[in-house]
C-alpha positions, 0 to 999 in steps of 0.5 A: 500500500502506497501514498504520495504527497505532491506539490502539484498534479503533473509528474516532471512539472511538479515534484513528489515531496514524500511517499510511504509504503506499508507491506501487508498480507491480506491476513493482516500481517505487516512485512515492513514500512518505508517512508521518505521525504524527497528533494524537489526535482530540478526544473520543477515548481510547486503548483499554486493551487496545491500549495493553497490546499496544503495551507488547509491541512495542518502539519501536512506540508511540513511532514511532506517537506522536512529533511528531504533526501536526494531522489536517486538515493531514496528510490534506490533504497526503496527498490532494495526495500521492495526486493527484500519483501516476500514475492509476489508483491502487488502495488496498491494505492487509493486511487491507483490513478494518482499514486501509481503514475507518480511512483512509476515515473520516479521508479523509471526515471531513477531505477530500472523498474516500474509499477508495471513492467513488460512481460519480457523484463526479467527483474521486477519489483511488483507483480501485475499491474497494481490494485486500486483500493478505491475501485476495490472498495466500490466493488465490495461496498456497492458504492459508486466509485466516485463516492468512495472516500475516507469520509464516506467509509466507516472510520473503523475500516481504517484501523483508527488511523486518522487521514491526515495527508501525511504519507505514512498515516494515510498509507497505514489507514489504507493498508487497514482498509485493504485488509478489511475489504479483503475480509468483507469480500471473502465473507461475501464469497462464502455466503 
């Protein structure tokens, strides 16, 4: 499960400022955590609208930008962390359409990997094309996908972790949500 914090909407024009991943099995076993704050990419600039939004989220900008590290170092460490996890590993995010392209862009720019790799690439860090937790929640709950949001799902499904827009907090909450959704999908399948 991965969450990103960004200073704008476009990879390469704006920068990913922080991200976190929590590796969990669907039975709830946690296999590890990774979090990092990244230096902005050269030649990029924050989006004014995104910065204005951060002003409404107490502590989120500070968490996303304090003590940044060089991006190549972070991404190399991330790949090493991923490779140490049990296989198969599947990238998951909520929504996949936001977090997935950013992680893919950074992986491809700074390593030889991606979220989704071609069938003839022998070394991969993820299996499959990724899992969109937003879509999964819509399928399990029957809600329209456009209405699935941390504010529209039961708080307890996030394991009591508040959605703060700090990468590690949101990742932990979504990891709990993934486990809860999997349990509920399994319950439905056995009826």
